[in-house]
Every structure is written in structure tokens, then in C-alpha cells.
N, C-alpha and C positions, 0 to 999 in steps of 0.2 A: 349520395352519400356511399352507397354500396360500391361504386367505382373507386372511390377514395379507399375503402376497405381493401379491395383487391390490389390496388397499387402499394398500399402499405404492407400487405401480405407478401407480395413479390419482393419488396425491398427488404423486408426483414429476413427473408430466406437466404438472402446474400450473406448474413452473419451466423448461419447455422454451421456449427463445427461438426466433423466427421463422427463424433461420439453422440451426436443428437442434441447437445446443448447449445446455448447461444452465447456469443462473445461480443466484446466491444468492437473488435475488428474481425476480419474475415478468417484469419489464421492464427490468432492469439490464444485459443483456448476458451473454454467456457466459463461463464460467470454465474455464481449462484443466484444473485440478485436479478440479473438480465434474464436467465432461464425461467425464474419464477415469474418475473413480469410478462414475458412473452407468453409463457404458457397460460397465464391468467387472461391476457389479451385475446389471444387466439380463441380461447374457450368463449369469450363474450362474442367475438366477431362470427364464430361459427353459427351463431343463431340467425345471422342475417345474410351470410354468403356461403354457397356450398363448396368453395374453393379449398377451405381448410382441410388439411389432411390429419385425420384423427389419429393415425398411426404416428405421424410426426410429432404431434402434442404429447402422446403417450410416451414416446421415447424420451423426449425432453424431461418429462416428470419423473421418468425411471432414473435418469441421470441425477436429477435433484434428490431423489430418495437415497441414491447411493452416496451422497456427500454428507449424511447425517454423522455427527460425532457419537462416540460411544455413550455420552452422557445424555443424548437425546436432542442437543442442540445442533444448529447450523451455524457456521462460520463463513465469513467471506472467503470466496475463492474467485480468482481472475480479477481483471482491472475494471474499474468503473470510474470514469472521471467527470461525468455529468451529475453535479450535485443536486440540480433541481429535479432530475428524473429520480434519483434515489429518495429524495424527501429526507425523512428523519431516520432512515433505516441504518443500523450499525449492528455489529456482532452481538449475540446474545439473545435476549427476550424478543427484540423488535425483528430481527432477521429470521429468527426460528418461528415466530408467529406469522411472518409474511410467506414463508415457504409452505407451512401448514395450511394456510388459506388457499394456496394455489392447488395443493393436493386435495383439500376437502371440498373445493368447488368443481372438482372434476369427478364424476360418478365413477369412472373406470379406475382412476388413481386412488379414490376414496377406499375402494374395495381391495384393490391390489396391493396398496401399501399401508393397510390397516395397522400393521405392527410398527411401521415407522411413525405413524401419526400417533398412536398410543404412547410411544416412547417420547415423542416430541411433547405431548400434552402433559406427560409425567415431569417433564422438565420445567414446563411452564407453571404448573401447580406447585413444584418445589420451590420456584423462585418468587412465588406470587407475594409472599410476605415481605420481601425486599423490594418490590417494584414500586418507586416512589416518583417516577417520571410519568407524566400524564400520557405522553405519546406511547411509550412502551405499553402502558396499561391498556389504553384504547385499542391497540392493535391486538393485544393478547386477549382482551375481552372479546372482541369479535371473532378470533379463532375459536375461543371456547364456546361461544353461541353457536358457530357452524358445527362444532364437534358434539354439542349437547352435553358439555361437561358438568359435572355435579357442582362446581365452583363458579358457574356463569353468572348466577344471580348475585352472588358475593362480589365477584369482579365488577359488576355493572354498578352495584351500590357504592363500591369503592371509587369507581371512575365518576360517579355523579357527585360525590362529596369533594372532588377536585375541580368541579366546574365553577364557572362565574355566571351570575345572572344579572341581566339588565332589565328590570321590570317595567321601566318605562317603555321599552322597545319590544317587550315580550320575547326576549332572546336568551339562550344559553349557549355558552361557549367555554372552550378550554384554552386560557391564556397562557400558552407555553410555546417553545419553539415549535415550528411546523404546526401551528395552531389550526390552520384550515383542514390539514389531513387528519389531525387529531379530532377535531369535532366531526369530520366526515365518518370516520371509524365509529365514533360513538353513536352517531345517528343510525348507522347500519345495525349496531347492537340494539338500539331501542326498537328498530323495525323487527329484528329476529325475536326480541322478547314481547312483541305485540304491544308496546307502550306508545302507541301512536299519538295520544293526547300529549304525553310527556315529550315527544319528539318534535311537536310543532315549534317550540321556541328554538331548538337546535336547527331546525330546517330554516326558520326565519334568519337566523344569523348566517348560515351558509349562503342563502339566497343573496344577502346583502354584501357578500364578499367578491361576488362575481364581477368580471369586466363587462363592459358594454356588449362584448362579442358572445357572453355566456360562458366563457371560460374562466378559470382561475390563473393565479399568478404562475404556477409551475406545473410541470408535466404530471407529477404525483398528485399534487392538489386538484387538478382537473379530473384525472382519471378516478380518484376515489371520491371527490366532491360530487361529479355527475352521476357516478354510481349510487351513492347515498341518496341524492335528491330523486333519482328515478326510482328506487326501491320504495321510498316514501310515498312518491306520487302514486305508484301502483296500489297502495293500501288506502290512500285518501281519495276514494273514487268521487269523481265529479259527476256521477250518474244522476244526482239529484239537483243539480244546479238549477237555480231559477232566482236570479237577482238582477238588480239593476245598479249600474255605475253612473255617477254624475261627476263631471269635471267642470268646475267653474274657475275661470280666470279673466281678469278685467271684466269686460261687459258680455263675455260670450260664456256659453255652456254647452257641453256635449253630453249626450245620453247614450248608454249601451246597455242593450237588454241581453242578458247571458242565460241560456238554458243548456240543457244536457246534450243537445244536439250540436253544439258549438265547441266541443272539447278541444278540437285541433285548430280552431279559428283565432288568429292573433289580430288585434285591432290596434292601429296606430294613429296617433293625433300629433300634428305638428304644433308646437306652442310658440308663439311670437318671443322673439330673442329678449325683448324688454320686460317679459313677465316676471314679476316679483313675488307673486303669491298664487299658489294653486290650492283650490279646495276641493277635497275628494269626499263623496258621500255614497256609501253602498248600503243597499236595502235588499233583503230577501234571504234565501238560504243557499248553501253551496260552498264551493272553494275555487279559488282562482289566484292569479298573480298580477299584480299592477306594478310597473316599474316606471320610474322617472329617470330619463337618461338626459344627461347634459355634458357639454364640451367646454373646455377652458384651455387656455394658453399657459405654458410653463416656461419660465426663463431659465436656461440651462447654462448661461454664461458663467455663473459662480460655482457650478457643480465641481466637486473634486474628481479628477481624473483617477482612474484605477489602472490604466495602462500607459506606459511611455511608448510613443510611435515616432521612430526616426526614419526619414526617407531621403534617399540620396540618388539623384540622377546622375548616371555613369556615362563617360564618353566612349562611344564605340568606334568612332571614326567612320561610321557608315549610316546613310539616310535610311537603309533598309533594316537596320537593327536598333532596337530600343533596349536599354538596360536599366533597371531600377532596383537599388538595394533598400530592401525593408528590414528594418529591425525593430522588433517589439518585445517589450518586457513588462512583468506583472509588477504593479506597486503594491506590496502586501500590507496587511494591517495585522496587529497583534493577535486578533481573533480568527484570521483567515490567511494562512501563510501560502496557500495554493489556490489559484484561479479556478473558475469553472472552465468548461470547454469554451474555446474562443476561435474565431474565424477571421482571417485577413482576406479582404477581397480587393482585387486589383483590376480595374476595368481597363481594357486595352483600347487604343484609338482604332477607328474604322480601318479595315484593311491588314491589321496585324494579327497573328496567332501567337499563343505562348509555346515556348520551347520547354517542355516539361523536365527534361533531363537535368538541365543546370540548376533547377530549383531544389530537386532532392539531393544533388551533389553538393550544393553549397549551404544547405541548412544543417548546421553543425550541432545544435542542442537538442532539438526535438525532431526526429525524422518524420516526415510527412506519411501518415498512414492511410 
């Protein structure tokens, strides 16, 4: 895992601009969102690898602080095309809260840019009465919690009033756009407010949204979701674990004895494919996670395409040269006029290499970056 962190760090440094910010491409200027995202990511990664240059992170956050509007808010600057990475962020309350989080979670920036943070918090408190979007409120509430703002409890109560409860599953969530990210920010606020018991239904809902790999659907969902679950897990200590789990299916039964010495142990049981019913019994005290993972096939034949892809093999008159004309266009919807980032991958026959110059020369609409 630490090797992956080092690789990610080195790759990320390619997009560092000369002014210390980070941008979508190597020479296109800094982005407020990306610089805040990178600053927060580097701050987290620095706990596990020593490669992170603290001065580099400080300069990035200095650049962020310099982009504050006189009103205290932060607006978009620079290009961001990856919608899943951005999550629900947009100008105003959400982006301002996101930048303030990046500054507040860094001890150096928190002290160095105290005036910027105060000005930003004043902007959020002035906007508080008009915040009716659950996503905006969730991220603003967490920023207030980090800041210790006088309105933090009021903000959390307002956020709770916007939530949905599934009593049968003991779950609480926020049914809005970017609901995973929204619910994750809410859980972070519950942890900061030391409302651990109230946070368990929120945690339950988040856990049930994960993919089998442990990740969430998008970049921001995964980044904030795992952060929230980790913070919650740190508070719900399994140091008193002493319980037994019984799994019953068909004519078989499996037993697991869990104690405080097995915090990092994962137990796996393969269930026969034709199992229709699984009975789970737990007895004792403690905290743990039990997941039932299953796979199924999905028929993609009738799925509606979102891209038009046309391929034309062109005659070159030579056995040593192959030429393929690739044309792709996005099929927009009323609610989504522009696509997310997309990649066209062409695999070459063995023995051939690509001639890169004609690709960039013949691409007329969007230059390859």
C-alpha cells in the first residue's frame, strides 16, 4: 500500500504548476478544487510515507488562500473535467467549505491563514439561513465542526432534520444528489460532535453502499466515505470484543469466536452457489462487520449507449502501415450536456507501434493533452 502511495505522489507531482498549485494538465494553470484535493490527500498520505514534501503542501495551501474572494468565499478557478472526482462541489458554500477543510486540517495552514479561515467562516455563517441543499449543508457543517464555530451544533441539528431514517435496517442517510458523499460528511460531523451512538445508523448505511472491493462508486465518494468510516472506527474501539458468530446454511454450520486480539483478522467462508437462505446468529459483546458478497450476471444488450463510435479502416497501400480513423461523439441528455472524461483505447497488432504525430495533427475538436 505504501508503494502505491509513493507512485501516486510521484505521478501527482507532474501536475504541479510553477506557482505551487495543481492543475488538470501539466501547464494549464492551477485549479482551486484540485489544489485543495491534492493538499488534503497529501496531508493524509504524509502519515504513512516520508516522501511528502511539507513545504510543497504549504505552498499549495498558500496559493489556495490567495484565491479567496473579498466576500470570504472561494470560486472555481482552472479547468476540472472529471465530474466524479469533483463530487457535488460547485461555487459558493460547497467549494468554500471544501477549501476551508483543507486549510483547517493542516496545522501550519490553520495558524498561518487564520484570517482567511475566519473570513471564510463568516461567509458560511452569513449564508447559513439560506442553505437548503443537504450536500452544501453537510460539508459546511463539517467545516464548522473543524473550526469549532459557534453555529456548529445548530448546523448539525439542521442537517439531521434533512435526513431519512430506515428503522428496519437501523440506517440514516441523506437522500439527495451525491448522497454517499453527503452522508459521509454528516458522519464526520457526528464523530467530531462525539455523537457516536447517533452515528452508528449513518455508518450502517455507508457500509451498505460499498462495492465488493470496499470502494464506493466515485472518487469523492470513496475518499470521503473511507475517511468517515475510518474516523468512526477509531472511536468505536473493538478492544472489548468477545462474541461468537454462527452461520447456518443448508445442513452446515460455521462458528467464529471473535476477541480483542483479532482486530485485524478477516474470516472468509465460501457459501455453495445454490444457497437460498443464510441464518446468522451473534452472541456476546463487541463490534464487528459481517458482509455477504454475491455476484450476478447483467444483460447489457439493451442498455442505451451514451457515445457514438465510428471506425473506418483506411487504405495506405502498404503492408507496413495501418491507418484507422476513429470518430467519437457524446450523446447528450437534457440533464447532462457534457460528458465526463473519456478514453479511447486502440490496441495495435503485434509488431506495430503508434505514430503519435499524426494523431495530434488530425484531432480537430479536442486537442490531446
